[in-house]
C-alpha positions, -999 to 999 in steps of 0.1 A, spaced: 0 0 0 14 34 -10 18 59 18 -9 85 22 2 120 13 -14 148 32 -4 184 28 11 197 59 15 231 76 43 219 99 80 229 98 87 206 69 73 219 36 73 185 19 42 164 18 41 138 46 20 108 56 19 120 92 -19 115 97 -22 124 133 -50 142 152 -42 164 170 -13 176 148 20 174 166 39 205 176 70 197 155 76 171 127 109 165 109 109 142 80 139 118 77 152 95 50 139 60 48 111 41 65 103 15 92 82 -16 94 48 -5 109 47 -35 132 80 -27 148 77 -24 186 91 8 200 117 11 227 105 34 255 127 56 277 114 77 306 139 105 308 145 125 340 143 163 335 127 159 301 128 194 286 94 197 270 70 191 299 53 163 317 30 153 288 55 158 260 73 131 240 97 125 212 87 97 188 116 88 164 111 65 134 141 54 115 152 25 94 167 11 126 134 10 145 111 31 166 120 49 198 100 69 223 114 93 249 92 111 275 95 125 309 65 106 323 43 76 316 17 100 303 40 114 277 50 79 266 13 70 264 6 100 241 35 89 219 19 55 216 -14 72 205 5 90 177 22 58 167 -12 39 165 -25 65 141 6 63 120 2 26 118 -35 28 109 -28 51 79 6 41 66 3 6 54 32 -18 60 58 8 64 59 42 81 79 71 67 110 79 88 104 110 109 111 126 143 80 140 161 87 163 191 54 170 207 39 188 236 4 202 245 -6 238 242 -29 236 272 -29 215 304 -67 211 304 -81 193 274 -117 184 282 -149 169 269 -181 172 289 -208 145 290 -243 151 304 -258 119 318 -286 136 337 -310 145 308 -304 110 294 -286 82 313 -258 64 294 -244 31 309 -208 25 319 -199 7 286 -210 37 266 -189 60 288 -159 37 285 -162 36 247 -160 74 245 -131 74 269 -111 52 245 -117 77 216 -109 107 238 -76 90 249 -66 84 213 -70 122 207 -48 131 238 -78 145 256 -70 143 293 -103 153 311 -139 140 312 -162 166 328 -190 143 339 -223 161 345 -239 136 370 -267 156 386 -294 179 374 -332 183 375 -337 155 349 -320 129 371 -295 122 399 -270 96 386 -246 88 415 -255 65 444 -251 83 478 -255 58 506 -265 84 532 -294 97 510 -310 67 493 -340 86 478 -315 102 454 -311 69 435 -344 54 444 -366 83 432 -346 113 419 -328 91 393 -361 80 376 -389 97 357 -421 82 342 -415 96 307 -384 89 286 -387 117 260 -373 149 275 -397 173 259 -428 152 268 -416 149 303 -412 187 305 -446 193 291 -463 168 315 -452 182 349 -416 170 352 -425 143 378 -402 116 392 -409 80 402 -395 49 416 -376 24 395 -404 -1 396 -430 24 383 -445 14 349 -424 29 322 -397 42 346 -368 57 327 -334 67 340 -307 50 360 -277 56 382 -242 44 387 -233 22 416 -201 30 435 -186 -1 419 -196 13 384 -180 47 392 -148 32 405 -145 10 375 -150 39 351 -125 61 371 -99 33 370 -104 27 333 -100 65 326 -69 65 347 -54 37 326 -60 60 296 -44 90 314 -78 107 316 -90 125 348 -127 123 355 -141 154 371 -176 149 386 -201 177 386 -225 179 415 -249 208 409 -253 236 435 -270 259 443 -294 258 414 -305 230 390 -316 208 419 -354 202 418 -348 164 418 -331 167 452 -356 190 468 -384 167 454 -372 140 478 -355 161 505 -378 192 505 -363 204 538 -333 216 517 -355 242 498 -366 276 510 -396 276 532 -414 246 548 -420 219 523 -431 183 522 -427 156 496 -457 155 473 -465 120 460 -494 116 437 -518 87 437 -502 72 406 -469 70 423 -452 100 408 -434 126 428 -438 163 424 -406 182 414 -391 205 441 -377 240 440 -348 245 416 -325 260 442 -312 249 476 -318 272 505 -285 288 513 -299 302 546 -303 267 561 -275 248 578 -292 216 567 -283 225 531 -245 226 539 -247 194 560 -263 176 530 -239 189 505 -208 182 526 -221 146 533 -226 141 496 -192 155 487 -176 132 513 -189 102 494 -179 118 460 -144 124 472 -141 88 482 -147 77 446 -131 105 425 -94 113 432 -95 144 408 -79 176 421 -110 195 409 -147 190 417 -172 209 395 -199 225 416 -221 240 389 -232 274 401 -251 284 370 -286 296 363 -298 298 399 -332 315 399 -326 334 432 -362 346 434 -369 323 463 -337 335 481 -349 371 480 -382 361 497 -370 334 521 -367 344 558 -337 320 563 -318 334 533 -326 370 543 -313 363 578 -281 348 564 -276 379 542 -281 402 573 -258 382 596 -231 378 570 -234 413 557 -240 401 521 -248 422 491 -281 407 481 -288 374 465 -256 375 443 -236 379 475 -256 350 490 -246 328 462 -210 338 465 -211 330 502 -224 295 495 -198 288 468 -170 302 490 -181 280 519 -181 249 497 -148 259 483 -133 261 518 -147 227 527 -131 211 496 -98 231 500 -95 216 535 -96 182 519 -70 190 493 -94 196 464 -104 227 444 -136 238 427 -146 246 392 -178 265 385 -196 279 356 -190 316 349 -221 327 371 -199 321 401 -183 355 392 -216 371 404 -213 386 439 -175 381 440 -155 351 431 -144 324 456 -106 329 461 -92 297 445 -120 288 421 -115 280 385 -140 296 362 -155 277 333 -167 303 308 -198 292 288 -219 323 281 -196 333 253 -160 343 262 -168 373 285 -167 354 317 -134 339 309 -120 373 299 -132 388 331 -118 360 353 -84 359 335 -81 397 339 -87 391 376 -59 365 376 -82 336 382 -77 304 362 -101 298 334 -114 270 312 -130 281 280 -161 264 266 -181 292 250 -215 281 238 -212 298 204 -182 276 195 -179 246 219 -215 235 226 -220 202 208 -257 200 215 -261 222 184 -263 204 151 -233 200 128 -252 201 95 -286 211 80 -311 211 109 -338 201 85 -321 167 79 -301 162 110 -313 145 142 -327 172 165 -303 193 184 -307 220 210 -309 254 194 -284 262 168 -257 251 144 -219 247 150 -201 231 120 -167 216 126 -151 246 108 -165 270 133 -153 250 163 -119 247 147 -117 284 142 -118 291 179 -87 303 197 -91 300 235 -62 323 243 -55 348 215 -24 369 217 -45 400 223 -62 385 254 -53 401 288 -44 374 312 -41 347 286 -16 329 308 -44 321 331 -63 300 305 -59 264 316 -75 250 285 -106 244 265 -136 220 266 -163 208 242 -196 204 261 -225 182 251 -258 186 268 -283 158 261 -318 172 263 -323 160 227 -297 133 227 -313 100 240 -292 72 224 -255 63 223 -256 66 185 -269 101 187 -243 110 214 -215 99 191 -231 116 161 -229 149 180 -194 143 194 -176 132 162 -157 145 143 -161 178 162 -142 164 192 -113 158 167 -113 196 162 -115 203 200 -85 180 205 -64 199 180 -74 233 194 -64 221 229 -31 204 219 -16 220 188 2 254 189 -20 280 173 6 288 146 6 251 135 -31 250 129 -46 250 94 -82 240 87 -77 225 53 -49 204 66 -69 193 96 -100 185 76 -79 161 54 -67 143 85 -102 144 102 -117 126 71 -92 98 75 -98 97 113 -136 96 106 -132 65 84 -111 48 110 -137 56 138 -165 42 117 -146 10 113 -143 8 151 -180 11 155 -185 48 162 -213 69 147 -196 98 130 -212 128 112 -200 130 75 -180 161 68 -169 150 33 -194 174 16 -183 204 36 -203 225 61 -237 223 42 -245 260 48 -278 276 42 -284 287 6 -271 323 1 -253 324 35 -218 328 21 -224 349 -10 -252 371 3 -280 385 -18 -285 416 -39 -319 433 -41 -338 466 -42 -341 470 -5 -304 464 2 -290 492 23 -324 508 28 -335 523 61 -356 502 85 -380 517 110 -390 494 138 -425 496 153 -417 469 178 -383 463 194 -360 434 187 -340 421 216 -313 447 219 -287 427 238 -288 390 228 -305 389 194 -298 422 177 -276 407 150 -262 437 131 -287 461 147 -310 483 126 -293 474 94 -298 436 98 -329 432 77 -315 450 46 -278 444 47 -278 417 20 -268 390 45 -289 358 48 -292 341 82 -275 307 87 -288 275 103 -281 290 138 -305 316 152 -275 334 167 -261 340 132 -275 370 114 -310 365 127 -329 391 146 -351 381 175 -383 395 191 -393 383 225 -429 386 239 -439 411 211 -449 409 175 -424 417 148 -434 449 130 -412 471 109 -412 493 77 -385 495 50 -381 528 30 -369 521 -5 -359 558 -8 -383 566 -36 -413 551 -53 -401 519 -71 -417 492 -92 -416 459 -75 -426 423 -85 -418 404 -53 -413 406 -15 -399 377 5 -387 372 41 -380 341 61 -389 332 97 -370 304 114 -382 278 139 -359 262 166 -386 246 188 -361 233 214 -352 270 221 -388 283 222 -385 299 187 -415 293 164 -427 306 131 -454 332 135 -491 326 133 -495 352 105 -472 373 83 -485 402 61 -471 428 38 -484 463 33 -473 489 8 -475 527 8 -463 557 -13 -463 582 16 -456 561 47 -490 570 62 -517 551 43 -509 514 38 -526 488 16 -523 451 25 -512 430 -5 -503 398 12 -512 376 42 -502 341 50 -513 320 80 -490 294 97 -493 259 84 -502 239 115 -479 210 104 -449 233 104 -453 242 140 -448 205 150 -413 204 134 -382 207 155 -367 231 129 -383 250 100 -374 279 77 -406 293 61 -403 319 33 -432 342 30 -433 351 -7 -455 377 -25 -450 377 -62 -468 395 -90 -463 394 -128 -477 430 -129 -454 454 -112 -468 475 -83 -454 509 -72 -444 516 -37 -418 534 -15 -426 518 19 -431 482 28 -445 472 62 -439 437 75 -461 424 103 -455 390 120 -480 381 147 -477 353 172 -503 341 197 -476 333 223 -492 300 232 -463 280 218 -432 301 225 -421 337 232 -397 343 203 -399 353 166 -367 353 145 -364 367 110 -336 376 85 -333 396 53 -363 413 36 -357 407 -1 -374 430 -26 -372 427 -64 
């Protein structure tokens, strides 16, 4: 078999058959080749100059040798060698690879709360992660959809809070979000025994992967307060219905009660006994805080501790848990909301709401892990949402993820960036096959971002290697999204569109979301740019109001067509409107309706839809002003999203 020739952006300008993901830091091509089956000699070198995870892999006609400062470095050299063997036939080109990681933290997140995945599924993904030199599994074990770790001191967590009577996430949400016991008819869920957890942790350790458990606090915990209601604000009791289902509890723990900290510390004691990781993730995101503001216990705590409102109360709780873990030799990681009210002294911030939280924390000289949702959230689909299995919200093709730089040269405090993570939430991901379809090959891109120096990264080169890696993964039994045809972008997205209204003034009669979904602001709907598959991308959004605006063509013009598109992303509460109409006017005062179209009921049932509202006329009409009205009854969702108004 002839060697595979892949163009390279490394220090050697010659084509090489070094098909490795992530791309090594330095590759030097040598003369000759070596038998692929040759066993390497491995040397652990004291004071190895390139770092604890670095290695030198040398392939010559005399054989294969590995030098590293630690067993971890030698393990990563073996992963590179395995890939070379897979793609090089009987002989491997002679070369010297000197390799080290860009970041110390190279992570992938797995949510097993929304949908439970058994230990064999987890171990299978760990094998793939290890082959990519990913060194951390961030394991989201608890959330409102299910508690997944057995805690001996609190048996109701695995007996009830781990189970729900409806498997489908959305149906469960729409039908009360109840819990049930394992023997309830149709019970869905599961949990890991302590033996399961120790087996997975040991397996990960053999692959040089650290497992960091996430135990949610102080929000995202209605499954806990359903079965232990004394941990919520106020005086509550368990509510068990006649059919055996349990009412969900409050979403937040009561920070004013000592019982809350007793519970959390007891849980953490059992967690620490299983997981040896330096870090424990404590969540800290999306706490509602309304109950805290009204709770006598929380208000008393705020007075006694001289706290600045509910943000200060949250910071108090996080700092107290941090001290507890620090005293036991551990540290905490929290989502970027832990910045609110003042950051706990030694906490690591995981920045997910874009990059701002990470930038702020790094500037404050706190350590940061970057996982911004607009680049690194793998619950968004990779391809066309009309043909892909349903995702949660938007669209992140592999090229977009690969374009992300977690610590650009212009970033203040970039030395505090520990690394980067890809995060997969599983509201819409209910099977192992779908899990893998969302991970791969985007995790290949994450691995290269995390390992390879920025100056050595090139998307075209990476894509060639990722295609070969994808074929290899499929042969090994993984479900992999096909990137061979490119990113499958929405028609018109790249080239834009030219039309009569391009550059024309837009007057808004209802206000789009000025902060989150403004797109390009007042010029968005006539800038010649078409929205992509993701509602964050060039789409303008209206929340809780109808979408009404007028475009001024500048003078009376003859027109034959008007078209605009509304998008639907049902998982994010975005729906096409109930009615769209067009009106025209010469003076901007008196308008005549020329078009109205009602929503097709079948469209509203789709997880994703892009509906074009087209008015066309063979006979031209004259107008200067065009009014667009999109009306929604608000029974299905609170958001309308639209892009370019195209006039011809």
